[in-house]
N, C-alpha and C positions, 0 to 999 in steps of 0.2 A: 483617604479620599472620601470614603463613604461617610465617615463621621463629620468631615468638613462640609460635605454636601448637606447633611442634616442640619448642621449649625446654620449654614447659609439660608436654607429653607425656613428654619425657625426664626431667624432674624427678619426674613422677608415677611413672614406672617405676623410677627410681633410688631414690626414697624408699620406695616399697612394697617393693621387693626388699631394700633395706638393712634395713628394719624386720623383715621376715620372717627374714632371715639373722641379724640381731642376736638375735632371740628364739631362733632355733635354736642360735646360738653360746652364748648364756647357758645354755640347757639343756645344751649340750655341756660347758660349763665346770662347771656344777653337778654333772652326772652323773659327770664325770671327777674332780671334787674328792672326791666320796664314794668312788669307786673307788680313788683314790690314797690316801685316808686309810685305807681298809680294807687296801690292800696294805702301806702303811708300818707299820701297827700289827700286821698278821698275819704278815708275812714277816720273817725275819732280815735284818739290814742287808746282808749279802753278797748275798742273793738279790734284795733291792730294788735294789741297785746293778747287778746283772746285768740285771734287767728294764729299768732306766733306760737302760743302754747298748744294750740290745736295741731299745728304741724309737728311739733315735738311728739305729741301723743300719737300722731299718725305713724311715726317711725316705730313706736312700740307695737302698734297693730301689725305693721309689716314684719317685724321680728317674730311675733307670735304666729301670724297667719302662714308664713312661708315654711315654718317648721325646719328650717335648714336644708330643705330639699332642693331648692334652686342651686345653692352652692355645691351640694353633693352631686347633682346632675352634671354641672359643669366639669367636675373632676372625673366622675365615673363613666360618662359617655366616651371620652377619648381613651380611657383605660380599658374599657371592654373590647373584646376581640370579635364578638359575633353580633351581626345585625339583630338577631332574634333577642339577644340579651338587651341591646339598646332599646328596642321597641318595648320590652317588658319594663325597663326603667322608666321610660316616658309615660307609659300607661299607669304605672304605680304612682308616679308623681301627681298626676292629675286626679286620680281616684282619692288621694289623701288630701291634697291642698285645697281642692274645690270645697269639700264639706268644711274644712277648717276655716276657710274664708267666711263662709256663711255663719259659723258659730261665733267667730270673733266680731263680725259686723253686728250681729243681733245683740251680743253682749254689750257692746258700746252704745247701741241705740237705746237699750234699756237703761244703761247708766246715765245717758243724756236725759232721759225722761225723769229719772230720779233727781238729777241735779237741776232740772229746769225751773227753778223758783228762786226769787230773790236776786242777790248780787251775782250769782253764778249763771244767770240765764244765758248770757252771751257765750260763755265757754261750753255750756251744755248743748246749745244749738250747734256750735262748732264741732263738738265730738260726734254728734249724730250724722252730720253730712260728711265729715272726714272718715267716719267708719265705713260708709258706702264707698267713698273714693279710695280708701285704702284696700278694700277687697278687690276693686278693679285693678289697682296698681300691683297688688301681689300676683294676680293672675297674669298681668302683662309681663312682670319680671320673670315669672316661671317660663313663659313662652320664649322670652329672650334668653333664658338660661339654656333651653334646649339647643338653640342655635349657637350659643357660646360653647357648648360641649363639642360642636363641630368646627370650632375656631372661626365662627361667623359672627361678627360684632354688629352687623347692619341692623338687625332687629332692635337692638338696644339703642344704637346711635340715632337711627332714623325715627323710630316711633317713641321710645321712652324719653330720649334726650331732646329731640326736635319737635315732633308733632304734638306731644302732650303739653309742654309749656306754651307752644304757639297757639293751641286751641284755648288754653286758659287765658292767655293774653287777649285773644280775639273775643272771647265771651265777655271778659271783664270790660274791654274797651267798648263793646257794643252796649252793654248794660249802662256804662257811664254816659255814653252819648244819648241813648234813648231816655235816660233818666234826667236829662237836662243838666249834665255835668255834676250829677250827684250819684253816689254809688250806695244803694241800700246794702246792708250787711248780708241779707238773705241772697241777694244777687251774686255777691262775691263767693258765698259758699256753693251756690248752684253752679257757678262757673267752674269751680275747682272740681266738683264731683262730675259735672258733665264732660269736662275735658278728659278725666280719667276713664269714664265709660266709653267715650268715642275712641280713645286710643286703644282700649282693649278690643273693641269691635274691629278696628283696622288691623290689629295684630293677628286676630283670628283669621281674617281673610288672607293676610300675608302668609301665615303658616300653612294654610290649606293649599296655597299655590306653590310655595318654595320648599316645604319640608319633604315632599315626595322625591324631589331630585337629590336631596341630601341623604335621606334614609327611605328607600323605596318601600311601599307597603308589603307586608308579608306576615307570616306567623310570629308570634311572640312566645317566649317561654311561659308556661302556665303559672298562675298565682301572682303574688307580689314579689318584687325584687328585694330579697333579703339583704343583699350586699349594699344596695342603695340606702335602705332604711337604717342599717347599722352605721353607715358612714354619715348619715344625716343627723343622727341623734346628738353627737357632740357638737356638730355645726349649728344645731338649733340653739344649744346653750351658748355657744360662741356668739351667735347673733344677738342674743339677749344681753350678754355682757358688753358686746360692742356697742349696742344701743345705749347702755348706761354710760359707757366711756364717752360717747359723743354728746349725751343729753342730760345726764343726771345733774350736772352743775346748773343747767338752765332751769330744770324743774324745781330744784331746791331754791334757786334765786326767785322763782315765782312765789315761793312760800315766804322767804325772808325779806325780799325787796321787790314786790311784784311790779312796781311802777318803773323799774329800770330794765325790765326784760326786753322791751323794744330796742333800747339803746344797745344792750348787750348783744342781742341777736344781729344787729346791724354790723357790729365789729366782727362777730363770729362768722358771718357770711363772707366777709372779706378774707379772713384767715383761711377759710375752706377753699378759696380760690387756689391757694398754693398746692392743694392736694389733687386737683383735677387731672394733672398729667400722670401722677403716679397711680391714681385710681384707674385711669384709662389703660395704663400699661399693665396693671395687675389683672384687669379683666381678661386680657388676651394671653398674658403670661401663664395663667392657670392651666388652660387646656394644652398649650404648647409644651410647657414643662412636664405636664403629665405624660405626654407622648415620649419625651426623653426618658423619664423614669421607667415607663413601660418597656422601652427598648434598651434599657441599661446603658445609657449614653450620658454619664455625668459630666464629661468634659464639655459637650455641647450645651448642656443646661447651664453650666457655670459661665460659659462665654456669652450666651444670650442674655443672661441676667445682668452680667457686668456691663456689657455694651449698652443695653437698653437703659439701664439706670443712669449711666454716665451721660447720655444725651437727653434723657427725660428731665434732668435737673434744670435744663434751660427753661422749663415751664414754671418752676417754683422760685428760682433765684431772683429774677426781676421783681416779682411780686414781693418777695421778702425784703429786698433792699429798699424798694419804694415805700412799702407800708411801714417798715420798721423805722426808717429815717424821715419819712414824711407822713406821719400818722394822721394829723389833723387835715392836711391837704387831701389825703386819700379819702377820708370820710366825707369831706366836703364835696369832693369831686363826684362821688358815687351817690350820696344821699342828701346833698345840700348842707349848708352850714348849720342847719338846725341839729345835725347829728355829729358835728365836728366838736365834740365836747370832752372826749375821754381818750387821750393819747396813750396813756400807760397801759390800759387794758388791751388795746389793739396791739401794742408792741409785744406784750407778754404772749398773747395768743399766736401771733404770727411767728414768733420765735419757736414755740412748741410745734406749730404746724410745719415749719421749715425743717426742723430736726427729724420729724416723722418721714419726710420725703427723701432724706439723704441716704437711707439704708436700702432703698428700693422697695419693691412690692413683696416684702418678706412674709406678710400674713398669707397672701395667695400662694406663694411658693411653698409654705408649710403645708397647705392643703394639698398641693400637687404631690408632695412627697409623702402624704398620708400621715403627717405629724399632727393629727387632730387633738390628741390628748395634750400635747405641749401647747398648742395654740389655745386650747380651752383654759389652761392654767394661766397663760399670758393675759388673755382677755379678762379673766377673773381678777388678776392682780391690778390691771389698769382700771377696771371698773371700781374696785375697792379704793384705789388711790383717789379717783375722781370724787367719790362719795365722801370719803373721810376728809379730804382737803376742803371740799365745799362746805361740809357741816362745821368744820373748825374755823374757816376763814370768812365765809359769806356773812354771818351775822355782824361781824365787825367791819369788814372791808368791802362788802357789797360786790359790785361789778369786778373790782380788782381781785377779790378772793375767788370769784367764779373763774376769772381768766387764768389764775394760777392753777386751779384744779384742772381745768380743761387742758392747759398746755402740758402739765406734767403727765397726765394720764395718756394723752394722745401721742406723746413722744415715747412714753414707756413701752407701749404695746409693740410697735414695729421694731424697736431696739431690742427687746427681749427675743422676738422671733428671729431677727437677723443674727443675733449672737448664737442662738441654737442652731440655725442653719449653717453658720460658719464652722461651728465645732463638729457637727454631725456629717455635713455633706460638702464642706469646703466652699459653699456658695455665699459670696459676699462681694460688694463692689469696692472695698477699700484697698485698692492697689494704687501705685504711684500715679499712673496716668489718669486716674480719676480725682485723687486728692489734690495733686499739685495744681492743675488749672483751676480747681474750685477755690483753693486758698488764694491763688494769684488773682482771682477776680474779686472775692469777697473783701479781703483786707484793704486794698487800695481804694476801691469804690466806696466801701463803708467808711473809711477814714475821710475820704473827700466829702461825702454827704454829712458826716458828723462835724468836721472842723471848718469847712468852708460854708459861709452863708449861702444857702441855696433854696430859693423860693420861686420855682418856676410857675408860670400860669397853669392853672389846673388842667387845661386841655393838652398841655405838653407832657403830662405824667405818662400816658401810654407810650409816647415816643422815647421817654427816658427808659422805660422798661425794655423796649426793643433794643436800645443801645446797650443795655446791660447784657442782654442775651448775646448780642454780637461780640461784646468784650469777652465773654466766656469762650466763644468759638475761637477767637483770636488767641486766647490764653492756651487753649489746647494745642494749637500749632506752635506758639512761641516757646512753650515749655517742653516741646518734643514729647508730647503725650499721645501720639498716634500709635495705635497697635493693630494687630491682626483683625480684631473684631471691628475696628473702625474701617479698615480696608474692605472687609466683607460687607459692611453696611453701605459703603460707597458703591460697591458692585450692585447691591440690591437697588439703590436709588437710580443708578445709571440704567439698570434693566427696565425700570418703570418709565423713565423719561425717553429712553430709546437712543441715547447718544452719550459719549464719554465727556467728562469734564476735565479738559486738559490742564487748566490752571490748578485745580484741586490735586490732580496727580503730580504736577510739578512741585507743588508745595510739599506733598506727602513724601516724595522721593528725597527731599532734603532733610527729612526727619528719620533717624534710625528707629528700628523697632525697640519698644520698651521691654526690658527683661522682666519676666515674671508676670503672671496674671493676664497676659495678653496674647500668648502664642496660639497657634492653631490647635484645635481640640485633638486629643489623642484617641485613637481607636481603643475601645475597651477590649481587653484580652479575655 
């Protein structure tokens, strides 16, 4: 009963946190969509390409500046048992990351000054402003990681995901209107940096108000937290390799075929929509699973991972089927017909993105289990694959080669982590009640979209996606794929809304429990 209660509480925390982050991420996607449309339409193509490459470089700044400490905090805070140790970890994090942000920002400011001549002037200016914005963003992410360690996702969802892009869009729109429907490139860069700075200021105020109720003031252990730093070192290298896995193909495309970077990043941004659900889940799974590991409750960890992955797939499945089988329509719907040019690359990228979501948040789960060495090896393998494939394919195949490199690398990383988790801890989602409804949804709908002429109006594509998500839910019931984890999740949802759902219970009673992988967690002896 105690183990079952922990599993139910874990599901409640994971579900609530994932939903909050999903809403935040959807707001982030919508706000960035409008900002991107404004930038694409208002800036010359050369300036948009410089901005796109600058955003990729900003990711590198974030990887260097955070030093892996944010991810380490999110794992070590729930693992620690004493408040004094937690305070020491938080103080250690800021004592190290703040100077690192300054060093990284100054380095790229100098680099921008060196490059600021000739044809690279636009990119140099971009690097200078994004260096400042990245320093602000690193510190914002560090504050959010502190709250993540206490299973509180609101700092990330409200400030990083919602307020930051909203401010960027507001500043951009204001500059566009005040400029007589013209957007100077300097105004676009100032808008990006200003939004990041304002977000950090708001987060500092939020932390001053909220953190004392989570971790009351008091003494900390003296000196630096050695446990935190030792855990952060491999995660720092992991962050660098993960950056390369996500962006090396784009950077190399900028060398081999710079004019196509804008088109490629447009397709890439659609493919990354498939990963917003699993990223939101992973953010909260990390601290929750860490508590299960600390309390020696592997059964609860397995059940929460399986159930959460099973239902988070509804956030990637509709995007995959719509983008894969309606690639040009999807590009036209989002970016206008000017970008509806390259169906094959989008199909390749979304396939790799979808495969990366099917195994669940395996990377974050490895961190929770302390498997940082294995995760480092996995990210190194994925980054190597991305770089090697990009170098081999992009000079000949351009965007298509970049798409292959990204898809292979980004599917390889979570699959390797999931395989190791399955072998070492028995944690994986691949049970009958997950696979059967997934296959029962993908095959018939995919065949329908492939074989039957289907060209809906662009505005109907979102409703097609919702219909696909509904078909998956129906498939779970029709294939008798309801298990104990699903019933626990239903109890959690009913607790939130304050009343029972009789129809759902009636349907559930008609479905027997699935044998294997879905029973109630057993108490560890």
